[in-house]
C-alpha positions in Angstrom: 86.0 74.5 85.3 89.2 73.6 83.6 92.6 74.9 84.7 93.1 76.3 81.3 90.0 78.5 81.6 90.5 79.4 85.2 94.0 80.9 84.6 93.2 82.4 81.2 94.0 86.1 81.2 90.8 87.1 79.4 88.7 85.1 81.9 90.5 86.6 84.9 90.3 90.2 83.5 86.5 89.8 82.9 86.1 88.5 86.4 87.8 91.5 87.9 85.9 93.9 85.6 82.7 92.7 87.2 84.1 92.8 90.7 85.7 96.3 90.3 82.9 98.4 91.7 82.6 96.4 94.9 86.1 95.0 95.3 87.5 97.3 98.0 84.4 97.3 100.2 83.8 93.5 99.9 87.5 92.7 100.7 87.5 94.9 103.8 84.2 93.6 105.1 84.7 89.9 104.4 88.3 89.8 105.7 87.3 91.6 109.0 89.9 94.3 108.1 92.8 91.9 107.6 93.2 92.7 103.9 94.2 96.3 104.6 96.5 95.1 107.4 98.2 92.4 105.4 98.7 94.9 102.5 100.3 97.4 104.9 102.6 94.7 106.4 103.7 93.7 103.0 104.6 97.2 102.0 106.7 97.6 105.2 109.2 95.1 103.8 110.1 97.5 100.9 113.0 99.8 101.1 111.6 103.1 99.9 113.1 106.5 99.8 112.0 109.9 98.4 112.4 109.8 94.6 112.2 106.0 94.3 110.5 104.3 91.3 107.9 101.7 92.4 105.8 99.3 90.4 102.5 98.2 91.8 101.7 95.0 89.8 98.1 93.7 89.6 97.3 97.0 91.2 93.5 96.8 91.1 91.9 100.1 92.2 95.2 101.4 93.8 94.7 100.4 97.4 98.5 100.3 98.0 99.1 103.8 96.9 98.6 105.7 100.2 101.2 103.5 101.8 103.7 104.0 98.9 103.3 107.6 97.9 104.1 109.3 101.2 107.4 107.4 101.3 108.6 108.1 97.7 107.2 111.7 97.7 106.2 113.9 94.7 109.7 113.4 93.2 109.2 109.6 93.1 107.3 107.7 90.4 104.6 105.0 90.9 103.7 102.7 88.0 100.4 100.9 88.6 99.7 98.0 86.2 96.5 96.0 85.9 94.9 94.3 82.8 91.3 94.8 84.1 89.6 97.8 82.4 87.2 98.0 85.4 90.0 98.1 87.9 91.9 100.7 85.9 88.7 102.8 85.8 88.6 102.8 89.6 92.4 103.5 89.7 91.9 106.6 87.5 89.3 107.9 89.9 91.7 107.3 92.9 94.6 109.0 91.0 92.6 112.3 91.1 93.1 112.4 94.9 96.9 112.2 94.5 97.4 115.0 92.0 100.7 116.1 93.5 102.3 112.7 92.8 103.7 111.1 89.7 101.5 108.1 88.9 101.5 106.2 85.6 98.6 103.8 84.9 99.2 100.9 82.6 96.3 98.7 81.5 98.4 95.8 80.3 99.1 92.1 80.9 101.9 91.9 83.5 103.8 89.6 81.2 103.8 92.2 78.4 104.2 95.3 80.6 106.7 97.3 78.6 108.3 98.4 81.9 112.0 98.8 81.1 114.6 96.4 82.4 116.3 97.4 85.7 114.1 100.4 86.1 112.3 100.0 89.4 113.6 100.5 93.0 110.7 98.4 94.4 107.9 96.1 93.3 104.8 95.2 95.2 101.9 92.9 94.5 98.9 92.3 96.8 96.4 89.6 96.3 96.8 88.8 92.6 99.0 85.7 93.0 96.2 83.2 93.4 95.0 83.9 89.9 98.2 82.5 88.4 99.0 78.9 87.6 102.4 77.5 88.7 103.8 78.1 85.3 102.7 81.7 85.4 104.1 82.2 88.9 107.5 81.2 87.5 107.1 83.8 84.7 106.0 86.4 87.3 109.1 85.8 89.4 111.2 86.3 86.3 109.3 89.5 85.4 109.8 91.0 88.9 113.5 90.4 88.6 113.7 91.8 85.1 112.2 95.2 86.0 114.0 95.6 89.4 117.3 97.4 89.7 120.1 95.5 91.3 119.6 95.9 95.1 115.9 96.7 94.5 113.3 95.2 96.9 110.0 93.5 96.3 107.2 92.3 98.6 104.2 90.1 97.7 101.2 89.1 99.8 98.4 86.6 99.2 95.7 84.8 101.2 96.5 81.2 102.1 94.8 78.1 103.5 95.9 77.7 107.2 97.7 74.5 108.2 95.7 74.1 111.4 92.9 71.7 110.5 90.2 73.4 112.6 91.1 76.8 111.4 91.3 75.5 107.8 87.8 74.0 108.0 86.4 77.2 109.3 88.2 79.3 106.7 87.0 76.9 103.9 83.4 77.2 105.2 83.6 81.0 105.3 84.9 81.2 101.7 82.5 78.7 100.3 79.3 79.7 102.1 79.5 83.0 104.0 81.2 85.2 101.4 78.8 84.1 98.7 75.8 84.8 101.0 77.1 88.3 101.7 77.8 89.0 98.1 74.3 88.0 97.1 73.0 90.7 99.5 75.4 93.4 98.7 76.9 93.4 95.1 75.8 93.5 91.5 77.6 90.4 90.3 77.6 88.1 93.4 78.7 85.0 91.4 82.1 86.5 90.9 82.9 86.1 94.6 82.4 82.4 94.4 85.8 82.2 92.7 87.6 83.4 95.8 87.0 80.0 97.2 88.0 78.2 94.0 91.2 80.1 93.5 92.2 79.9 97.2 91.6 76.2 97.3 93.6 75.5 94.1 96.5 77.8 95.0 99.5 76.0 96.3 102.1 78.0 94.6 103.9 79.8 97.5 106.8 77.3 97.6 107.0 77.3 93.7 107.1 81.1 93.6 109.7 81.1 96.4 111.9 78.7 94.5 111.5 80.6 91.3 112.5 83.9 93.0 115.6 82.1 94.2 116.4 80.9 90.7 116.3 84.5 89.4 118.5 85.9 92.3 115.6 87.3 94.3 116.8 86.2 97.7 113.3 85.5 99.0 112.0 85.1 102.5 108.5 83.8 103.3 106.4 84.3 106.4 102.9 83.3 107.6 100.5 86.1 108.7 97.6 85.7 111.1 98.0 82.0 111.8 98.7 81.2 108.2 95.6 82.9 106.7 98.0 84.8 104.5 101.6 84.7 103.5 104.1 87.4 102.4 107.2 86.9 100.4 109.8 89.6 100.2 113.4 90.0 99.1 115.9 91.9 97.0 117.6 91.5 93.6 121.3 90.6 93.8 
């Protein structure tokens, strides 16, 4: 598959539409519980206070919310953005369980979000980075800095290929063979999970994203998680 197709927003949105009903369960099972852990570790890097405005970009079904809402409280505001209709449908269902909180759902492309400049105290993004090309990652860094208030914080997390060769081979085998096998047994559209291996193998954009965030005054720091099986990048807007 060509890079142009792989990173085309319409293609990615359709992929996540088909994954939406099984996404949460499959990620938890196939990551041995590390997906929820890495997400929680990413959110810990945000400076959140009651009343804060937070943007959850590429929010999916809203798995970050329980970690965010209890910190910003009912007086805070959470804006959750995703361009997948299927994921937003799951997010609307989740929103019903947080009726005491202010949650705005935006089904939009992140590069045309309509979120006002300098309006967010914090931005979080978990596991959507690998679906961006390097050019798109640069645009994403610019978008984060556009919507953040000066002094606002951000935190991003994504799976990564470990540097250790033995671990890397095992991880590659797991993505290429084990996850597709599990998906064939458990989900409606098993072919969608084959792309986890494709995107993970092609993604090498951590350094590019880190440099782009520096360019836009994001003061980034980057750290390996779980022997390099994931990375988090966090910082603040100066």
